[in-house]
LUMLUMVEX-263330 format. One record per residue (C-alpha): residue in one letter; z, y, x; residue number from 0. Coordinates in nm, 3 decimals, padded with zeros to 5 digits. Layout:
! residues N
<atom "A" <Z Y X> NUM>
...
***
This chain:
! residues 252
<atom "M" <02.005 00.809 01.303> 0>
<atom "I" <01.934 00.437 01.272> 1>
<atom "R" <01.821 00.330 00.927> 2>
<atom "P" <01.962 -00.021 00.873> 3>
<atom "Y" <01.699 -00.116 00.612> 4>
<atom "L" <01.411 -00.078 00.862> 5>
<atom "L" <01.368 -00.375 01.095> 6>
<atom "A" <01.185 -00.158 01.348> 7>
<atom "E" <01.493 00.065 01.389> 8>
<atom "T" <01.789 -00.162 01.336> 9>
<atom "N" <01.934 -00.402 01.593> 10>
<atom "W" <02.052 -00.757 01.644> 11>
<atom "K" <02.416 -00.658 01.604> 12>
<atom "A" <02.347 -00.539 01.249> 13>
<atom "V" <02.081 -00.795 01.158> 14>
<atom "Q" <02.293 -01.099 01.241> 15>
<atom "Q" <02.570 -00.970 01.012> 16>
<atom "T" <02.350 -00.894 00.709> 17>
<atom "D" <02.241 -01.137 00.440> 18>
<atom "Y" <01.912 -00.986 00.332> 19>
<atom "E" <01.801 -01.045 -00.025> 20>
<atom "L" <01.450 -00.903 -00.008> 21>
<atom "A" <01.188 -00.841 00.262> 22>
<atom "I" <00.923 -00.574 00.218> 23>
<atom "L" <00.596 -00.593 00.409> 24>
<atom "P" <00.390 -00.270 00.393> 25>
<atom "W" <00.019 -00.343 00.436> 26>
<atom "G" <-00.233 -00.067 00.490> 27>
<atom "A" <-00.576 -00.021 00.646> 28>
<atom "T" <-00.761 00.178 00.910> 29>
<atom "E" <-01.073 00.337 00.764> 30>
<atom "A" <-01.260 00.661 00.709> 31>
<atom "H" <-01.115 00.885 00.436> 32>
<atom "N" <-01.381 01.143 00.357> 33>
<atom "Y" <-01.424 01.407 00.628> 34>
<atom "H" <-01.080 01.566 00.605> 35>
<atom "M" <-00.820 01.287 00.628> 36>
<atom "P" <-00.715 01.055 00.911> 37>
<atom "Y" <-00.827 00.696 00.949> 38>
<atom "A" <-00.464 00.579 00.916> 39>
<atom "T" <-00.412 00.752 00.579> 40>
<atom "D" <-00.327 00.423 00.403> 41>
<atom "N" <-00.074 00.337 00.674> 42>
<atom "Y" <00.103 00.673 00.664> 43>
<atom "Q" <00.126 00.653 00.287> 44>
<atom "V" <00.248 00.295 00.249> 45>
<atom "K" <00.498 00.330 00.534> 46>
<atom "Y" <00.644 00.650 00.388> 47>
<atom "I" <00.674 00.501 00.040> 48>
<atom "A" <00.829 00.176 00.165> 49>
<atom "E" <01.089 00.363 00.369> 50>
<atom "K" <01.185 00.609 00.094> 51>
<atom "A" <01.207 00.341 -00.176> 52>
<atom "A" <01.407 00.110 00.051> 53>
<atom "E" <01.647 00.394 00.132> 54>
<atom "K" <01.724 00.441 -00.237> 55>
<atom "A" <01.753 00.066 -00.295> 56>
<atom "W" <01.990 00.027 00.003> 57>
<atom "A" <02.205 00.308 -00.137> 58>
<atom "A" <02.226 00.103 -00.459> 59>
<atom "D" <02.361 -00.189 -00.252> 60>
<atom "A" <02.040 -00.390 -00.245> 61>
<atom "K" <02.012 -00.571 00.088> 62>
<atom "V" <01.647 -00.498 00.158> 63>
<atom "I" <01.468 -00.504 00.492> 64>
<atom "V" <01.135 -00.331 00.553> 65>
<atom "L" <00.921 -00.516 00.806> 66>
<atom "P" <00.686 -00.327 01.041> 67>
<atom "H" <00.363 -00.249 00.857> 68>
<atom "I" <00.028 -00.423 00.905> 69>
<atom "P" <-00.222 -00.147 00.994> 70>
<atom "F" <-00.555 -00.323 00.925> 71>
<atom "G" <-00.702 -00.432 00.591> 72>
<atom "V" <-01.015 -00.583 00.438> 73>
<atom "Q" <-01.314 -00.358 00.522> 74>
<atom "S" <-01.596 -00.606 00.472> 75>
<atom "G" <-01.794 -00.353 00.268> 76>
<atom "Q" <-01.758 -00.086 00.537> 77>
<atom "L" <-01.861 -00.266 00.853> 78>
<atom "D" <-02.137 -00.012 00.915> 79>
<atom "I" <-01.887 00.279 00.913> 80>
<atom "K" <-01.779 00.341 01.271> 81>
<atom "L" <-01.437 00.193 01.361> 82>
<atom "C" <-01.334 00.083 01.013> 83>
<atom "M" <-01.114 -00.204 01.128> 84>
<atom "N" <-01.170 -00.523 00.929> 85>
<atom "L" <-00.932 -00.814 00.871> 86>
<atom "N" <-01.087 -01.094 00.671> 87>
<atom "P" <-00.879 -01.230 00.380> 88>
<atom "S" <-00.845 -01.560 00.566> 89>
<atom "T" <-00.687 -01.369 00.856> 90>
<atom "Q" <-00.450 -01.194 00.617> 91>
<atom "L" <-00.344 -01.531 00.477> 92>
<atom "A" <-00.278 -01.663 00.828> 93>
<atom "I" <-00.056 -01.363 00.900> 94>
<atom "L" <00.130 -01.405 00.572> 95>
<atom "K" <00.193 -01.774 00.642> 96>
<atom "D" <00.360 -01.686 00.971> 97>
<atom "V" <00.564 -01.406 00.814> 98>
<atom "V" <00.685 -01.624 00.527> 99>
<atom "D" <00.762 -01.909 00.767> 100>
<atom "T" <00.998 -01.672 00.951> 101>
<atom "L" <01.163 -01.567 00.623> 102>
<atom "V" <01.219 -01.931 00.529> 103>
<atom "R" <01.388 -02.000 00.862> 104>
<atom "H" <01.631 -01.715 00.802> 105>
<atom "H" <01.698 -01.777 00.434> 106>
<atom "I" <01.529 -01.468 00.289> 107>
<atom "K" <01.403 -01.586 -00.046> 108>
<atom "R" <01.197 -01.295 -00.177> 109>
<atom "L" <00.906 -01.096 -00.034> 110>
<atom "V" <00.720 -00.791 -00.161> 111>
<atom "I" <00.382 -00.719 -00.005> 112>
<atom "L" <00.358 -00.343 -00.056> 113>
<atom "N" <-00.014 -00.277 -00.059> 114>
<atom "G" <-00.161 00.058 00.039> 115>
<atom "H" <-00.533 -00.024 00.039> 116>
<atom "G" <-00.765 -00.091 -00.253> 117>
<atom "G" <-00.965 -00.348 -00.056> 118>
<atom "N" <-00.661 -00.574 -00.009> 119>
<atom "H" <-00.609 -00.835 -00.281> 120>
<atom "F" <-00.319 -01.077 -00.235> 121>
<atom "K" <-00.303 -01.269 -00.565> 122>
<atom "T" <-00.481 -01.584 -00.450> 123>
<atom "M" <-00.288 -01.579 -00.122> 124>
<atom "I" <00.040 -01.562 -00.313> 125>
<atom "R" <-00.069 -01.866 -00.511> 126>
<atom "E" <-00.125 -02.061 -00.190> 127>
<atom "L" <00.201 -01.938 -00.035> 128>
<atom "S" <00.392 -02.057 -00.343> 129>
<atom "V" <00.266 -02.410 -00.277> 130>
<atom "L" <00.339 -02.402 00.095> 131>
<atom "Y" <00.675 -02.222 00.073> 132>
<atom "P" <00.824 -02.290 -00.273> 133>
<atom "T" <01.166 -02.150 -00.176> 134>
<atom "V" <01.027 -01.797 -00.126> 135>
<atom "F" <00.920 -01.583 -00.421> 136>
<atom "C" <00.623 -01.372 -00.308> 137>
<atom "C" <00.470 -01.084 -00.500> 138>
<atom "S" <00.254 -00.781 -00.428> 139>
<atom "V" <00.269 -00.420 -00.546> 140>
<atom "D" <-00.018 -00.171 -00.532> 141>
<atom "W" <00.181 00.151 -00.502> 142>
<atom "F" <-00.123 00.360 -00.597> 143>
<atom "K" <-00.135 00.197 -00.941> 144>
<atom "I" <00.215 00.309 -01.035> 145>
<atom "G" <00.220 00.562 -01.317> 146>
<atom "D" <-00.050 00.755 -01.501> 147>
<atom "H" <-00.246 00.961 -01.250> 148>
<atom "A" <-00.367 01.191 -01.526> 149>
<atom "Q" <-00.011 01.324 -01.560> 150>
<atom "F" <-00.019 01.448 -01.201> 151>
<atom "F" <-00.383 01.506 -01.104> 152>
<atom "E" <-00.699 01.655 -01.253> 153>
<atom "A" <-00.978 01.460 -01.084> 154>
<atom "A" <-01.023 01.083 -01.091> 155>
<atom "G" <-01.147 00.857 -00.811> 156>
<atom "D" <-01.005 00.579 -00.600> 157>
<atom "H" <-01.051 00.672 -00.235> 158>
<atom "A" <-00.971 00.994 -00.045> 159>
<atom "N" <-00.954 01.159 -00.385> 160>
<atom "E" <-00.725 01.429 -00.523> 161>
<atom "M" <-00.430 01.189 -00.543> 162>
<atom "E" <-00.454 01.057 -00.188> 163>
<atom "T" <-00.522 01.403 -00.048> 164>
<atom "S" <-00.222 01.549 -00.233> 165>
<atom "V" <00.003 01.271 -00.106> 166>
<atom "M" <-00.110 01.331 00.253> 167>
<atom "L" <-00.070 01.709 00.214> 168>
<atom "H" <00.295 01.635 00.139> 169>
<atom "I" <00.351 01.364 00.401> 170>
<atom "H" <00.134 01.479 00.693> 171>
<atom "P" <-00.037 01.816 00.637> 172>
<atom "D" <-00.074 01.850 01.013> 173>
<atom "L" <-00.327 01.565 01.018> 174>
<atom "L" <-00.566 01.703 00.755> 175>
<atom "L" <-00.860 01.933 00.801> 176>
<atom "P" <-00.890 02.224 00.555> 177>
<atom "L" <-01.011 02.119 00.211> 178>
<atom "S" <-01.314 02.338 00.267> 179>
<atom "E" <-01.434 02.072 00.514> 180>
<atom "A" <-01.394 01.782 00.270> 181>
<atom "G" <-01.693 01.629 00.097> 182>
<atom "D" <-01.702 01.631 -00.281> 183>
<atom "G" <-01.642 01.255 -00.307> 184>
<atom "A" <-01.942 01.202 -00.532> 185>
<atom "A" <-02.008 00.830 -00.575> 186>
<atom "K" <-02.284 00.620 -00.726> 187>
<atom "Q" <-02.197 00.376 -01.002> 188>
<atom "Y" <-02.341 00.032 -01.065> 189>
<atom "S" <-02.648 00.033 -01.287> 190>
<atom "I" <-02.538 -00.292 -01.456> 191>
<atom "K" <-02.311 -00.265 -01.761> 192>
<atom "G" <-02.074 -00.548 -01.670> 193>
<atom "F" <-01.987 -00.393 -01.336> 194>
<atom "R" <-01.945 -00.047 -01.486> 195>
<atom "E" <-01.705 -00.178 -01.752> 196>
<atom "G" <-01.503 -00.379 -01.503> 197>
<atom "W" <-01.541 -00.730 -01.643> 198>
<atom "A" <-01.778 -00.826 -01.363> 199>
<atom "T" <-01.685 -00.762 -01.002> 200>
<atom "A" <-01.856 -00.748 -00.664> 201>
<atom "Q" <-01.806 -00.582 -00.330> 202>
<atom "R" <-01.924 -00.221 -00.307> 203>
<atom "P" <-02.151 -00.145 -00.007> 204>
<atom "W" <-01.972 00.175 00.086> 205>
<atom "T" <-02.245 00.377 00.252> 206>
<atom "V" <-02.470 00.312 -00.048> 207>
<atom "V" <-02.197 00.429 -00.286> 208>
<atom "S" <-02.067 00.739 -00.106> 209>
<atom "R" <-02.218 00.994 00.130> 210>
<atom "D" <-01.884 01.118 00.272> 211>
<atom "T" <-01.688 00.788 00.231> 212>
<atom "G" <-01.479 00.942 -00.048> 213>
<atom "V" <-01.475 00.841 -00.414> 214>
<atom "G" <-01.333 01.128 -00.616> 215>
<atom "N" <-01.324 01.503 -00.559> 216>
<atom "P" <-01.024 01.612 -00.346> 217>
<atom "K" <-01.075 01.987 -00.381> 218>
<atom "K" <-00.787 02.050 -00.626> 219>
<atom "A" <-00.531 01.858 -00.420> 220>
<atom "S" <-00.200 02.019 -00.329> 221>
<atom "A" <00.121 01.926 -00.151> 222>
<atom "E" <00.314 02.009 -00.470> 223>
<atom "K" <00.117 01.754 -00.671> 224>
<atom "G" <00.167 01.497 -00.396> 225>
<atom "A" <00.544 01.558 -00.386> 226>
<atom "A" <00.577 01.519 -00.763> 227>
<atom "Y" <00.380 01.195 -00.771> 228>
<atom "L" <00.561 01.050 -00.471> 229>
<atom "E" <00.898 01.125 -00.628> 230>
<atom "Y" <00.793 00.925 -00.932> 231>
<atom "V" <00.649 00.636 -00.729> 232>
<atom "V" <00.953 00.609 -00.502> 233>
<atom "S" <01.189 00.611 -00.800> 234>
<atom "E" <00.998 00.337 -00.982> 235>
<atom "L" <00.961 00.127 -00.670> 236>
<atom "S" <01.326 00.156 -00.567> 237>
<atom "H" <01.434 00.031 -00.910> 238>
<atom "F" <01.192 -00.259 -00.870> 239>
<atom "F" <01.341 -00.345 -00.529> 240>
<atom "V" <01.694 -00.337 -00.669> 241>
<atom "E" <01.607 -00.558 -00.963> 242>
<atom "L" <01.416 -00.807 -00.749> 243>
<atom "S" <01.705 -00.819 -00.503> 244>
<atom "K" <01.982 -00.861 -00.757> 245>
<atom "K" <01.845 -01.065 -01.047> 246>
<atom "E" <01.881 -01.436 -00.991> 247>
<atom "A" <01.674 -01.528 -01.299> 248>
<atom "L" <01.330 -01.370 -01.298> 249>
<atom "F" <01.243 -01.488 -01.650> 250>
<atom "E" <01.429 -01.437 -01.978> 251>
***
């Protein structure tokens, strides 16, 4: 069945008759995820979440359109990890300029960059896009920052951890190795106080930080935990899509 809110599936007959209010651009990455998860983990996750949230928003009469996802992200701290596919931020900005230029030509005035990779940071790019294309409101959402993870998961971490593993056990269990083959996700922390507390920032050299490329222990992951968290994320995100589609005034 064709899903009319997915550009990859819909057709010119439908597209030419629809006045879209909001475009959604899922952006992932292709990188190692501990020993047990696929390189395209971020892409599977962000694509699934975009599609499910757009489905609910479309059912609420929001004219949203999900663009095909971008499968590569910023991996500049992982260049020594085999086949982690790097896009520099300047390349990402060039892609976004071309995407937004197309939206301008077809009178779509709002764009959500749905980010699925912690190494992608779009804030400065959005600032530049707002100067170049003032008629399009651009924003980004990190889906993995939605909600309080402690309500769903036991172990912390930010890469190939319990959360990501649980989500993938729900979405694509066929692509995961048994958890017995996963590394423990132990990671070194900065020795300098400012970096540890988060008010100073730098790029992490990944193979110095983590032995198995994970950050966070995935051993207590489960499909049930993943399903519960995804239900929450999709609900929150769909409401966001509806509001951003329907509200003319973004400030009160």
